[in-house]
C-alpha positions in Angstrom: -90.2 34.5 -20.9 -94.3 36.2 -22.0 -95.7 33.1 -21.7 -97.0 33.4 -17.9 -100.1 31.0 -18.9 -100.6 28.7 -16.2 -101.9 26.1 -18.5 -98.8 26.0 -20.6 -96.1 24.0 -20.4 -94.2 27.2 -19.5 -91.1 27.5 -17.1 -93.9 30.1 -15.4 -96.3 27.2 -15.4 -94.3 25.2 -13.4 -93.2 27.6 -10.9 -96.7 28.9 -10.3 -98.4 25.2 -9.9 -95.2 24.0 -7.3 -96.0 27.2 -5.2 -99.4 26.4 -5.4 -99.7 22.7 -3.9 -96.4 23.9 -1.4 -99.0 26.7 -0.3 -101.8 24.2 -0.3 -99.5 22.2 1.5 -98.2 25.3 4.2 -102.1 25.8 4.7 -103.1 22.5 5.4 -100.3 21.7 7.5 -101.1 25.0 9.7 -104.6 24.5 10.2 -104.2 20.9 11.6 -101.6 21.4 13.6 -103.9 23.9 15.8 -106.8 21.3 15.0 -104.4 19.1 16.7 -102.8 20.9 20.0 -106.7 21.9 20.3 -108.0 18.2 20.5 -104.9 17.9 22.2 -105.3 20.2 24.9 -109.0 18.9 25.0 -107.7 16.7 27.6 -106.5 18.8 30.3 -109.7 21.9 29.5 -107.1 24.0 27.8 -108.2 23.4 24.2 -107.9 27.6 23.8 -104.2 28.1 24.6 -102.9 25.0 23.5 -104.3 25.4 20.6 -101.6 28.7 19.2 -98.7 26.5 20.0 -98.4 25.7 16.9 -98.9 29.3 15.9 -95.8 30.5 18.6 -94.0 28.2 17.2 -94.3 29.8 13.3 -94.1 33.2 14.8 -90.1 32.5 16.6 -88.2 31.9 13.1 -90.5 34.2 11.5 -87.7 36.4 11.8 -85.6 35.3 9.7 -85.8 35.9 7.0 -82.9 37.6 6.4 -81.1 34.4 6.6 -82.4 32.7 4.5 -82.3 35.3 1.7 -78.2 34.9 2.8 -79.1 30.9 1.4 -81.2 32.3 -1.6 -78.2 34.0 -2.7 -75.1 31.7 -2.0 -77.1 28.6 -3.8 -79.1 27.7 -7.2 -82.4 28.7 -6.6 -84.2 26.2 -7.7 -82.5 23.1 -5.5 -82.7 25.6 -2.4 -86.6 25.3 -3.1 -86.9 21.3 -3.9 -84.6 20.7 -1.1 -87.1 22.9 1.6 -90.4 20.8 -0.4 -88.5 17.9 0.3 -87.3 18.4 4.1 -91.3 20.0 4.5 -92.0 16.4 3.1 -90.4 14.2 6.4 -91.3 16.9 8.7 -94.7 16.8 8.0 -94.9 12.6 8.5 -93.9 13.0 12.5 -96.9 14.7 12.3 -98.9 11.9 11.8 -97.2 10.3 14.8 -97.6 13.5 16.9 -99.5 13.4 20.3 -97.6 15.8 22.5 -97.4 19.5 22.6 -93.2 19.6 22.5 -93.7 17.3 18.9 -95.9 19.9 17.4 -94.4 22.6 18.0 -91.0 20.9 17.4 -92.0 20.5 13.6 -93.6 23.3 13.3 -90.6 25.3 13.8 -88.6 23.4 11.6 -91.3 23.2 8.8 -92.0 27.4 9.5 -87.7 26.9 8.7 -87.8 25.4 5.1 -90.7 28.3 4.5 -89.0 31.3 4.9 -85.5 29.8 3.7 -88.3 28.6 0.3 -89.9 32.5 0.1 -86.8 34.7 -1.0 -85.8 31.7 -3.0 -88.9 31.9 -5.4 -89.1 35.4 -5.5 -85.5 36.0 -6.6 -86.2 32.7 -10.0 -89.6 34.8 -10.3 -87.2 37.4 -13.0 -85.1 35.0 -14.1 -87.6 33.0 -15.6 -90.7 36.4 -16.1 -90.3 39.5 -18.3 -90.0 42.4 -16.2 -93.1 44.0 -18.4 -94.9 40.8 -16.8 -93.8 41.1 -13.7 -96.8 42.0 -12.6 -99.3 40.3 -14.1 -97.1 37.1 -12.9 -97.4 38.4 -8.8 -100.8 38.6 -9.3 -101.4 35.2 -10.2 -98.8 34.0 -7.5 -100.9 35.9 -5.2 -103.5 34.2 -6.3 -102.4 30.9 -6.1 -101.7 31.2 -2.3 -104.1 32.2 -1.8 -106.6 30.7 -3.1 -105.2 27.2 -1.3 -106.4 28.8 2.0 -109.8 27.9 1.5 -109.0 25.0 -0.1 -107.6 23.7 3.3 -109.6 24.9 5.5 -112.4 22.4 4.0 -110.3 19.3 3.1 -109.5 19.7 6.8 -112.4 19.6 7.9 -113.8 16.8 5.1 -111.6 14.2 6.2 -112.2 15.0 10.2 -115.5 14.4 10.0 -115.5 11.5 7.2 -115.2 7.8 9.2 -113.5 6.4 6.6 -110.0 7.2 7.0 -110.6 6.9 10.8 -108.6 2.9 10.0 -105.5 5.2 9.0 -105.2 6.9 11.9 -104.8 4.4 14.4 -101.9 3.6 12.6 -100.5 6.8 14.1 -101.3 9.7 16.5 -105.4 8.4 16.3 -107.1 11.9 16.1 -109.7 12.6 13.2 -108.1 15.0 10.6 -104.7 13.2 11.0 -104.6 12.1 7.2 -104.1 15.3 6.6 -100.4 15.1 7.2 -100.5 12.2 4.2 -102.4 14.1 1.8 -99.8 17.4 2.8 -96.5 14.7 2.0 -98.2 14.0 -0.9 -97.9 17.9 -2.1 -94.9 18.8 -1.0 -93.5 15.8 -3.0 -95.3 17.1 -6.2 -94.6 20.5 -5.9 -90.6 18.7 -5.8 -91.2 16.9 -8.7 -92.1 19.8 -10.1 -89.5 22.0 -9.9 -87.4 19.7 -11.3 -87.8 20.6 -15.0 -87.4 24.0 -13.9 -84.7 25.8 -16.1 -83.6 29.1 -14.5 -80.4 30.9 -15.3 -79.3 29.5 -11.7 -77.1 33.0 -11.5 -75.8 31.7 -8.1 -73.6 28.9 -6.9 -71.9 27.7 -4.5 -69.3 27.6 -6.5 -69.0 30.9 -8.5 -69.8 33.2 -5.3 -67.6 33.6 -2.4 -68.5 31.5 1.2 -70.8 31.5 3.1 -70.4 34.2 5.6 -71.4 36.6 7.5 -69.7 39.6 5.1 -72.3 38.4 2.5 -75.2 38.5 4.7 -73.8 42.2 6.3 -74.2 43.4 2.7 -77.3 42.6 1.8 -78.4 44.5 4.4 -76.3 47.6 3.6 -77.2 47.5 0.3 -81.1 47.3 1.4 -81.0 50.2 4.1 -79.0 52.6 2.1 -80.5 52.2 -1.6 -82.3 55.5 -0.7 -86.1 53.9 -2.7 -86.1 50.2 -1.4 -85.8 51.4 2.5 -88.4 54.1 2.1 -90.8 51.4 0.2 -90.3 48.6 2.9 -90.8 51.0 5.8 -93.6 52.8 4.7 -95.4 49.1 4.0 -94.4 48.2 7.6 -96.1 51.5 9.1 -99.1 49.8 6.7 -99.2 46.6 8.0 -99.3 48.1 12.0 -102.1 49.3 10.9 -104.2 46.6 9.0 -102.5 44.2 11.4 -105.2 45.6 13.6 -107.7 44.8 11.7 -107.2 41.1 11.4 -106.7 41.5 16.0 -109.6 43.4 17.0 -111.7 43.7 14.2 -114.2 40.9 15.6 -115.0 43.1 18.5 -115.9 45.9 16.8 -118.6 44.4 14.9 -119.7 41.7 17.6 -119.1 43.4 20.7 -118.7 47.5 19.4 -121.9 47.4 17.1 -124.0 44.0 17.9 -123.5 42.3 14.5 -123.5 37.9 14.3 -120.7 36.2 14.9 -120.3 35.4 11.1 -119.9 39.2 10.0 -116.5 38.9 10.8 -116.3 36.4 8.7 -117.9 38.3 5.5 -115.8 41.6 6.5 -112.6 39.2 5.7 -113.8 37.7 2.9 -114.8 41.1 1.3 -111.8 42.5 2.4 -110.0 39.2 0.6 -111.8 39.8 -2.1 -111.2 42.6 -2.7 -107.6 42.0 -2.7 -108.4 39.7 -5.7 -110.3 42.1 -7.5 -107.0 44.5 -7.4 -104.3 42.0 -8.8 -106.3 41.1 -11.3 -106.9 45.1 -12.6 -103.0 46.3 -12.0 -102.0 43.3 -13.4 -103.6 44.4 -17.6 -102.8 48.5 -16.7 -98.3 48.2 -15.4 -96.2 47.1 -16.6 -92.7 50.1 -15.3 -92.7 51.0 -12.4 -90.8 54.2 -13.2 -93.7 55.9 -10.7 -94.0 53.4 -8.1 -94.4 55.4 -5.1 -96.9 57.8 -6.7 -99.0 54.4 -7.4 -98.3 53.0 -3.7 -98.8 56.5 -1.8 -101.9 56.2 -3.7 -103.2 53.0 -3.3 -102.0 53.6 0.5 -104.6 56.6 0.8 -107.6 54.4 -0.8 -106.7 52.1 2.1 -106.8 54.3 4.8 -109.2 56.4 3.9 -111.8 52.9 3.2 -110.9 51.6 6.5 -111.7 55.3 7.8 -115.1 55.7 5.9 -115.8 51.4 7.2 -115.0 52.1 11.3 -116.4 55.0 11.5 -119.9 53.4 9.9 -122.8 51.3 12.2 -124.2 49.9 8.8 -122.7 46.9 7.4 -123.2 46.7 4.0 -121.4 50.2 4.0 -118.7 48.9 5.9 -117.9 45.6 3.6 -117.8 47.8 1.0 -115.4 49.7 2.2 -113.6 47.0 3.5 -113.5 45.0 -0.3 -112.2 49.5 -1.1 -109.3 48.6 1.6 -108.7 45.4 0.3 -108.0 46.3 -3.4 -105.3 49.4 -1.8 -103.6 46.3 0.4 -103.5 44.4 -2.5 -101.6 47.1 -5.0 -99.8 47.5 -2.3 -98.5 44.4 -2.2 -98.4 43.6 -5.8 -96.5 46.9 -6.3 -93.8 46.7 -4.1 -92.9 42.8 -4.8 -92.9 43.3 -9.0 -90.2 46.4 -8.2 -88.4 44.6 -5.3 -88.1 41.8 -9.0 -87.0 44.3 -10.8 -84.9 46.4 -9.8 -82.9 44.6 -8.1 -79.1 43.0 -8.5 -79.6 39.2 -9.5 -76.9 38.0 -7.1 -79.1 40.4 -4.2 -82.5 39.8 -4.5 -82.9 36.9 -2.6 -81.5 39.2 0.7 -83.7 42.0 -0.3 -87.1 39.7 -0.3 -85.2 38.3 3.0 -85.6 41.2 4.7 -88.3 43.0 3.6 -89.8 40.0 4.6 -88.2 40.2 8.4 -89.3 44.0 8.2 -93.1 43.5 7.2 -93.7 40.1 10.1 -92.0 42.3 12.7 -94.1 45.1 11.9 -97.1 43.0 11.9 -96.1 41.1 15.2 -95.6 44.5 16.6 -99.1 45.5 15.7 -100.7 41.8 17.2 -98.5 42.4 20.8 -100.1 46.4 20.8 -103.5 46.3 19.3 -104.2 44.6 22.2 -103.2 46.3 24.7 -103.5 49.6 23.1 -107.4 49.3 23.0 -107.6 48.5 26.5 -104.9 51.5 27.7 -107.4 54.3 25.2 -110.7 52.6 26.8 -112.8 55.4 28.3 -110.2 57.8 26.8 -112.1 60.1 25.0 -114.5 58.8 26.3 -114.8 56.4 23.3 -114.2 52.7 23.2 -110.2 51.6 22.8 -110.8 49.3 20.4 -112.6 52.0 17.7 -109.9 54.6 18.9 -107.2 51.9 18.0 -108.3 51.6 14.1 -109.3 54.7 13.7 -105.4 55.7 14.7 -104.9 52.4 12.5 -106.2 53.9 9.1 -104.7 57.2 9.7 -101.2 56.5 10.2 -101.9 54.2 6.9 -103.6 57.5 5.2 -100.3 59.3 6.7 -97.5 57.2 4.9 -99.6 57.2 2.1 -99.2 60.8 1.4 -95.5 60.5 2.1 -95.6 57.8 -0.4 -97.5 59.9 -3.2 -95.1 62.9 -2.3 -92.4 61.3 -2.8 -93.3 60.4 -6.2 -95.9 63.6 -7.1 -92.3 65.7 -7.2 -90.0 63.0 -9.4 -92.6 63.0 -12.1 -92.8 67.0 -11.9 -89.6 67.2 -12.0 -89.4 64.0 -14.9 -91.6 66.9 -17.1 -91.3 70.3 -15.7 -90.8 73.1 -18.0 -87.1 73.8 -16.5 -86.5 70.0 -18.3 -88.0 70.0 -21.4 -86.2 71.6 -24.8 -88.8 74.8 -24.7 -86.1 76.2 -22.8 -83.3 75.7 -25.7 -85.2 78.0 -28.2 -83.1 80.5 -28.7 -83.9 83.7 -31.0 -81.1 86.1 -32.7 -83.3 88.4 -34.3 -79.7 90.8 -35.2 -78.8 88.0 -37.5 -79.2 88.7 -41.2 -79.1 85.7 -43.9 -76.0 85.9 -46.6 
């Protein structure tokens, strides 16, 4: 199917609107859960600590994506997504009544599990409704739909929290002023499931047509992922990139406000610039990339751009230069993400797509988790080394890591292109001159 317009009656449109609405519900639930946990913590004076409870609850199951991918391969992906949306609808409803941290933790923990199960199912179903030459364009629209709902969810939470009119409704729950957002979230998940009901995918995997759910099936996906050279190389390259990029979000605020002395709002401007670069990259690449024959070359180029631009940003003291460099790094990062997702969709065996995406997201989340855990500790350890600030050294090191990883992918891709177009592969070598032969 070539119709990938979001304002149409196509299968892509149904999947896009369902995914965007579901993402809005996810963001709103996360933000509201953090705010509710912080509100509960104010009574004991530990709001800063209690606010991280929902985040911890969502990090723990994040490493189970490989098992979620197996579910996507064993059952009808459409039914899996509908079941996950309806389950999250019920779970979020309980948050309206949550009045303690244990309850918030448990609900967010299980909600994240069903979000993880839904994600590889969505990624795996895309190639079933979209032609391969349109995958990059389709994935760029999916990413925009996902991240464009983030600020909308944040703004809506702020609106409902400040409007006293809804306090009457909130009194039926836990009494927190923003709890009505959880009722709204139940509607978003229900609407997402309703739209998916009309989706017509190829349904290549069903419980009746595949072997039983077992560890052997899970191991099959692991083996395919790690033994397929191109997929393995790209996945681990992306992981290295994520380890480096994760430091930007952990140490970026300290770098701008403490090291350089900019205002508190500077970090918000930096993140906005990074996000704008990602969106720009996705809109641009969607019109130029339709095949994946030189994927290593393209991903390597994007990583090199990201590494150089981040290095430039961290070496600068001019805020305008920093914002411009961060924007360019967003362009490179968006390109890496979009090309990788599209390549995995186009090149993976349909019966294994769910497990491949599950493994990919597991490695990606593990890389981010490692980055989040070691960035601060490494900055403290390196503080004063070479008479330099530790935060600066870690940020510079992360940009160099991304650059080196990009060089490796670029070199692999360049060798393949050279081999494809090299003189030894051409018809030039087949030309022969038989000067001794006489015409009859």
